[in-house]
C-alpha positions as CSV (number, residue, x, y, z in Angstrom):
1,M,3.8,27.2,72.9
2,T,1.5,24.5,72.0
3,R,-1.0,27.2,70.5
4,H,2.2,28.8,68.6
5,I,3.0,25.7,67.1
6,L,-0.5,25.0,65.8
7,R,-0.6,28.2,64.1
8,L,2.2,27.8,62.1
9,L,1.1,23.9,61.1
10,A,-2.5,25.7,60.0
11,L,-0.1,28.1,58.0
12,T,2.5,26.1,57.0
13,A,-0.7,23.5,55.5
14,L,-2.3,26.8,54.0
15,S,0.6,27.7,52.1
16,L,0.8,23.4,50.9
17,L,-2.6,23.6,49.9
18,L,-2.0,27.1,47.9
19,F,0.9,25.9,46.2
20,A,-0.7,22.3,45.2
21,C,-3.9,24.6,43.8
22,G,-1.6,26.7,42.1
23,K,0.7,23.8,40.6
24,Q,-2.7,22.1,39.3
25,E,-3.7,25.4,37.8
26,N,-0.8,25.8,35.6
27,E,-0.1,22.2,35.0
28,E,-0.4,21.2,31.2
29,T,-2.9,18.2,30.3
30,V,-3.1,16.1,27.5
31,P,-5.1,17.7,25.3
32,V,-8.6,16.3,24.0
33,L,-9.8,16.1,20.5
34,K,-13.1,15.3,19.5
35,N,-15.9,15.0,16.6
36,L,-13.0,13.4,14.4
37,T,-14.5,10.9,11.9
38,K,-11.9,8.5,11.1
39,T,-12.8,7.4,7.6
40,V,-13.9,10.2,4.7
41,Q,-14.9,9.4,1.7
42,A,-13.1,10.3,-1.8
43,S,-15.2,13.4,-2.2
44,G,-13.4,14.6,0.9
45,G,-16.1,17.4,3.0
46,E,-15.6,19.3,6.2
47,Q,-16.4,18.2,9.7
48,Q,-16.3,20.2,12.9
49,L,-14.0,19.4,15.6
50,R,-13.6,20.6,19.1
51,V,-10.3,20.9,20.9
52,V,-10.1,21.4,24.8
53,T,-6.6,22.0,26.1
54,T,-5.0,24.0,29.0
55,A,-2.0,25.7,27.3
56,S,-1.2,26.8,23.5
57,W,-1.9,24.2,20.6
58,T,-1.0,23.6,17.1
59,L,-3.2,21.1,14.9
60,K,-1.3,19.5,12.1
61,A,-2.0,16.5,9.8
62,L,1.2,14.2,8.8
63,S,2.5,11.7,6.9
64,G,5.4,10.6,8.2
65,D,7.3,14.0,9.7
66,K,5.7,15.7,6.6
67,Q,2.5,17.6,6.7
68,V,0.3,17.0,4.3
69,D,-1.2,19.2,1.7
70,W,-4.9,17.5,1.8
71,V,-6.6,18.4,5.3
72,H,-6.4,21.8,6.3
73,F,-8.1,23.2,10.2
74,D,-9.5,26.8,10.9
75,P,-8.3,27.8,13.3
76,S,-4.5,25.7,13.5
77,S,-3.5,27.2,16.5
78,G,-4.6,28.7,19.9
79,E,-4.0,29.4,23.4
80,A,-5.7,27.1,26.7
81,G,-9.3,26.7,26.7
82,T,-12.3,25.1,24.1
83,F,-12.3,25.7,20.6
84,S,-14.0,24.5,17.0
85,V,-12.3,23.9,14.3
86,K,-13.2,23.2,10.8
87,M,-11.4,20.3,9.4
88,T,-11.3,20.7,5.5
89,V,-10.4,17.5,3.4
90,D,-9.9,18.3,-0.6
91,P,-11.2,15.4,-2.5
92,N,-9.3,12.3,-3.7
93,T,-8.7,11.2,-7.6
94,G,-6.0,8.7,-6.6
95,S,-5.8,5.5,-3.9
96,P,-6.4,5.4,-0.2
97,R,-4.7,7.9,1.9
98,V,-4.0,8.3,5.4
99,A,-2.1,11.2,7.4
100,T,-2.1,11.0,11.2
101,V,-3.9,14.3,12.9
102,V,-1.8,15.6,16.0
103,L,-3.0,17.7,18.5
104,Q,0.4,19.4,19.7
105,G,0.6,21.1,23.0
106,P,3.7,22.4,24.6
107,T,5.4,19.1,25.3
108,L,1.7,16.6,25.3
109,K,0.2,15.5,22.3
110,R,-2.9,13.9,21.2
111,T,-3.0,12.3,17.5
112,A,-5.9,9.9,15.5
113,E,-5.5,8.2,12.5
114,L,-7.3,9.4,9.2
115,Q,-8.1,8.1,6.2
116,Q,-9.2,8.6,3.0
117,L,-11.1,6.5,0.4
118,A,-10.6,6.9,-3.6
119,T,-13.4,6.8,-6.0
120,P,-13.3,3.1,-7.6
121,S,-13.0,2.9,-11.0
122,V,-11.3,1.0,-13.8
123,D,-8.7,3.4,-14.3
124,N,-7.3,3.5,-10.9
125,A,-8.5,0.2,-9.6
126,P,-5.6,-1.9,-8.0
127,L,-4.5,-4.5,-10.5
128,W,-5.7,-7.3,-7.9
129,L,-6.4,-10.5,-10.5
130,E,-9.3,-11.3,-7.9
131,L,-11.1,-7.6,-8.7
132,P,-14.2,-7.5,-11.1
133,A,-14.2,-4.2,-12.9
134,L,-15.3,-1.3,-10.8
135,R,-18.3,0.2,-11.3
136,E,-19.5,3.6,-10.3
137,T,-22.7,3.6,-8.8
138,P,-24.1,5.9,-5.9
139,D,-25.3,3.2,-3.6
140,C,-22.4,0.8,-4.0
141,H,-19.2,1.4,-3.0
142,F,-15.8,-0.2,-2.8
143,F,-13.1,-1.3,0.0
144,T,-10.8,-3.9,1.0
145,H,-9.8,-4.9,4.4
146,D,-6.1,-5.5,5.6
147,W,-4.7,-8.7,7.1
148,D,-5.8,-7.4,10.6
149,G,-8.7,-6.6,9.6
150,E,-9.1,-2.9,9.1
151,M,-9.1,-0.6,6.3
152,Y,-6.3,-1.8,3.3
153,V,-4.8,1.4,2.7
154,S,-1.1,0.9,0.2
155,A,1.4,-1.8,0.1
156,E,3.3,0.7,2.1
157,V,1.3,1.5,4.9
158,S,-1.1,-1.5,5.3
159,P,-0.3,-5.1,5.9
160,K,-1.3,-7.3,3.5
161,R,-4.5,-7.4,1.8
162,N,-7.5,-9.8,3.5
163,Y,-10.4,-9.1,0.8
164,S,-12.7,-6.7,-0.8
165,F,-15.7,-6.4,-1.0
166,Y,-18.7,-4.1,-2.7
167,W,-21.1,-2.4,-0.4
168,D,-24.4,-1.8,-1.5
169,K,-26.1,1.1,1.6
170,N,-29.8,-0.1,0.1
171,R,-29.8,-3.5,0.3
172,Y,-27.7,-3.9,3.4
173,I,-25.2,-6.8,1.7
174,S,-21.9,-6.8,-0.4
175,H,-22.7,-7.8,-4.1
176,W,-19.1,-9.4,-4.2
177,V,-16.3,-10.1,-2.0
178,A,-12.8,-11.1,-3.5
179,Y,-10.1,-12.4,-2.7
180,P,-6.4,-14.2,-3.2
181,L,-6.3,-18.0,-2.2
182,N,-3.3,-20.4,-1.5
183,K,-2.1,-22.6,1.3
184,D,-0.2,-20.0,2.6
185,L,-3.2,-17.6,3.1
186,H,-5.5,-20.4,4.8
187,S,-3.3,-22.3,7.5
188,G,-2.7,-21.5,10.7
189,G,-5.4,-23.7,12.0
190,Y,-7.0,-21.1,14.2
191,G,-10.6,-22.4,14.0
192,R,-13.5,-19.7,13.8
193,Y,-13.9,-16.5,15.4
194,D,-17.4,-17.2,16.9
195,D,-16.7,-19.9,18.7
196,K,-13.9,-17.9,20.5
197,E,-14.8,-16.6,24.2
198,G,-16.1,-12.8,23.4
199,G,-16.3,-13.9,19.7
200,G,-19.4,-13.1,17.4
201,F,-20.4,-11.4,14.0
202,P,-18.7,-7.7,14.7
203,A,-19.8,-4.5,13.1
204,D,-17.3,-3.6,10.1
205,P,-15.1,-0.8,11.7
206,I,-14.7,0.7,8.0
207,L,-18.8,1.3,8.2
208,T,-18.2,2.3,11.7
209,N,-15.9,5.1,11.3
210,L,-18.1,6.1,8.1
211,G,-21.1,6.7,10.2
212,W,-23.4,3.8,7.9
213,A,-25.9,1.9,9.6
214,Q,-25.4,-2.3,9.4
215,P,-27.3,-4.9,10.0
216,Y,-27.3,-6.1,13.9
217,L,-25.8,-9.6,13.6
218,F,-23.5,-9.3,16.4
219,G,-24.3,-11.6,19.0
220,K,-23.9,-15.7,18.7
221,T,-27.4,-16.0,18.3
222,D,-28.5,-12.6,16.9
223,T,-29.1,-13.4,13.2
224,Y,-31.8,-12.9,10.3
225,G,-35.2,-12.6,10.4
226,G,-37.0,-15.3,9.0
227,G,-34.8,-18.2,9.9
228,W,-32.0,-16.9,7.2
229,T,-28.5,-17.6,8.7
230,R,-25.6,-15.3,8.2
231,G,-23.6,-17.1,5.6
232,H,-20.1,-15.9,4.7
233,Q,-19.0,-15.1,1.8
234,I,-15.1,-15.6,1.9
235,P,-15.3,-18.4,4.5
236,S,-14.0,-18.2,7.8
237,A,-11.9,-21.4,6.9
238,D,-10.4,-19.5,4.5
239,R,-8.2,-17.2,6.8
240,Q,-7.0,-19.3,10.0
241,V,-4.8,-16.7,11.4
242,E,-6.7,-14.4,14.1
243,K,-7.5,-11.4,12.8
244,A,-7.9,-12.2,9.1
245,N,-10.5,-14.9,10.9
246,M,-12.3,-12.4,12.8
247,A,-12.8,-10.0,9.7
248,T,-14.5,-12.8,7.6
249,F,-17.1,-12.2,10.5
250,Y,-17.6,-8.9,10.0
251,V,-21.7,-8.2,9.1
252,T,-19.9,-7.4,5.3
253,N,-19.3,-10.6,4.7
254,M,-22.8,-11.6,5.8
255,T,-25.8,-12.7,3.7
256,P,-29.2,-14.3,4.5
257,Q,-28.4,-17.6,3.1
258,N,-30.6,-21.3,3.2
259,Y,-29.5,-23.1,6.2
260,D,-29.3,-26.3,4.4
261,M,-27.9,-24.8,0.9
262,N,-25.2,-23.4,2.9
263,G,-24.3,-26.3,5.0
264,E,-24.4,-28.7,2.1
265,V,-24.0,-28.0,-1.7
266,W,-22.2,-24.6,-0.4
267,A,-19.7,-26.2,2.1
268,K,-18.3,-28.5,-0.2
269,L,-17.9,-26.5,-2.8
270,E,-15.9,-23.8,-0.4
271,G,-14.1,-27.0,0.7
272,S,-12.8,-27.8,-2.8
273,V,-12.0,-24.9,-3.7
274,R,-9.7,-24.3,-0.4
275,S,-8.6,-27.9,-2.3
276,W,-8.0,-26.8,-5.8
277,S,-6.2,-23.9,-4.1
278,D,-3.3,-26.0,-2.8
279,R,-2.6,-27.2,-6.0
280,C,-1.6,-23.9,-8.1
281,D,0.4,-20.6,-7.1
282,T,-2.5,-18.7,-6.7
283,L,-6.4,-19.1,-6.6
284,Y,-8.2,-15.7,-7.6
285,V,-11.8,-15.8,-5.9
286,C,-14.9,-13.4,-6.7
287,T,-17.7,-15.1,-4.8
288,G,-21.0,-13.0,-4.7
289,C,-25.0,-12.8,-4.9
290,H,-27.6,-11.6,-6.7
291,P,-30.5,-9.5,-4.6
292,G,-34.0,-10.7,-4.9
293,P,-37.2,-8.7,-4.6
294,Y,-37.3,-9.6,-0.7
295,A,-36.1,-8.8,2.1
296,T,-35.6,-9.7,5.5
297,G,-35.1,-7.3,9.0
298,N,-33.5,-7.7,12.1
299,K,-32.7,-6.0,15.7
300,S,-31.0,-2.7,13.8
301,G,-34.3,-2.3,11.6
302,V,-33.0,-2.0,8.3
303,N,-33.9,-4.3,5.6
304,V,-31.8,-6.4,4.6
305,S,-32.3,-8.3,0.6
306,I,-32.2,-12.7,0.6
307,P,-30.2,-13.4,-2.7
308,D,-31.9,-15.3,-5.2
309,Y,-28.9,-16.9,-5.8
310,Y,-24.7,-16.9,-5.0
311,Y,-21.8,-17.5,-7.6
312,K,-17.9,-18.2,-7.1
313,A,-16.2,-17.1,-9.9
314,L,-12.6,-18.9,-9.8
315,L,-9.3,-17.8,-12.0
316,R,-6.4,-20.2,-11.6
317,K,-2.8,-19.1,-11.8
318,K,0.0,-22.0,-12.3
319,G,3.5,-20.8,-13.3
320,E,2.5,-18.8,-16.5
321,D,-0.7,-20.5,-16.9
322,Y,-4.7,-19.7,-16.0
323,S,-7.4,-21.4,-16.3
324,M,-11.1,-20.6,-15.5
325,A,-14.3,-21.7,-14.3
326,A,-17.1,-20.6,-12.3
327,F,-20.4,-21.6,-10.0
328,K,-23.8,-20.8,-10.0
329,I,-26.2,-22.2,-7.1
330,A,-29.6,-20.9,-5.8
331,N,-30.4,-19.5,-2.2
332,D,-32.9,-22.9,-1.4
333,A,-33.1,-25.6,0.1
334,T,-34.1,-27.9,-2.5
335,V,-30.2,-27.6,-3.9
336,A,-28.9,-28.9,-0.7
337,T,-28.3,-32.4,-1.3
338,S,-27.0,-31.6,-5.6
339,G,-23.2,-32.1,-6.3
340,Y,-21.3,-28.7,-6.7
341,M,-20.7,-29.6,-10.4
342,D,-24.6,-29.6,-11.2
343,F,-24.2,-25.5,-10.7
344,I,-20.7,-25.8,-12.8
345,I,-20.7,-22.4,-15.8
346,S,-17.9,-20.6,-17.7
347,V,-17.2,-17.4,-16.9
348,S,-18.8,-16.1,-19.6
349,E,-22.0,-17.1,-19.0
350,L,-21.6,-16.0,-15.5
351,E,-21.0,-12.7,-16.9
352,S,-24.1,-12.6,-18.7
353,E,-26.2,-13.6,-15.7
354,T,-24.5,-11.1,-13.0
355,G,-23.5,-8.2,-15.9
356,E,-20.0,-8.1,-14.0
357,V,-16.4,-8.3,-15.4
358,F,-14.6,-10.7,-14.0
359,F,-11.2,-10.4,-13.3
360,A,-10.7,-7.1,-14.9
361,A,-6.7,-6.5,-14.1
362,L,-5.5,-9.9,-16.1
363,S,-5.7,-8.0,-19.4
364,S,-2.6,-6.2,-17.9
365,Y,-1.2,-9.8,-18.2
366,I,-2.5,-11.1,-21.3
367,S,-4.3,-10.5,-24.2
368,A,-8.1,-10.1,-24.9
369,D,-8.4,-13.0,-27.1
370,K,-6.7,-14.8,-24.7
371,I,-8.8,-13.8,-21.9
372,A,-11.9,-14.8,-24.2
373,A,-11.2,-18.3,-24.5
374,L,-10.3,-18.8,-20.8
375,K,-13.8,-17.0,-19.7
376,S,-15.7,-19.1,-22.4
377,A,-13.8,-22.7,-22.2
378,S,-16.0,-25.7,-21.3
379,P,-15.4,-25.8,-16.9
380,V,-15.7,-29.3,-16.7
381,G,-12.9,-29.9,-18.5
382,V,-11.1,-26.9,-16.5
383,V,-11.6,-28.0,-13.7
384,S,-10.9,-31.9,-14.2
385,K,-7.2,-30.3,-14.8
386,W,-7.6,-28.7,-11.5
């Protein structure tokens, strides 16, 4: 009897094992999508994706519930197995755009967001008053961060804009960073991201998604060689909620800045800019730097250009009235204890120095004659009224 019971138990166990194995072999698992570069340049191009599934599958790119016509897959469907799929993205002649790539099995799916940049030009630039005229140069690229620190796509897709920057792939700095400022935009009392647990100077996710090199500034003590400090272009204090503040610590917002100049005259100017923004509707700010002939290295091995000077171009809007002023300050310890008003100039003078055309979208609101008068106005008299 005992031997018979043991034999039955053994047969039962074997049956259960075979049943379990059969179930595992036929069970659908979440499909796997590999090698997707999530940010695509405006020129479009091809990527080789890898699809791994245990069931039949389809691959689509959707905007909402509709399939987009600018992303193509070959093949776009198959049975269980491992596949190489060519994804082709068409060139983008309009605004930045976004789609959701969906790898769908019979019941389970995998999704990923795909963003495509726009080619910046005066014609398709956002009508944001803080932006200079955008120039198409092979080594410099225009991007905007949204309030959550991701890439800004559009008002329909993204939270409100945080700041824009013009990144130089060869010099590893942003020539300028532009942003709106008022009391609401810098309120919140968050403090500094680098003072928080786990905080530091993160890599910029936009450049990471593109696979571009960035200076290694990530830890609290990682900085440029030669004693240069990590100088913000949009100040930390100008964005005082967590994610927006964190984005001001991205390395794309950093430049090699003289420690004394940064902590003295430049910091005082930044504080006054915030005060001026409290007393108007919006103060539109373009902060920039002029790369000099020298560079400094760091752990990542890239050579980061050291700016000769920094500047701020300011456009103040209150009601229907506009006014402008600018500042240009050398990146040097000798100016640290000077007053920032020693370095005030007109916007026209700053344009002559930098070659930029500031506040390009203003031409959509007022006449060219009025803009010229605002740019050439005596800046000391203008700021005294702010």
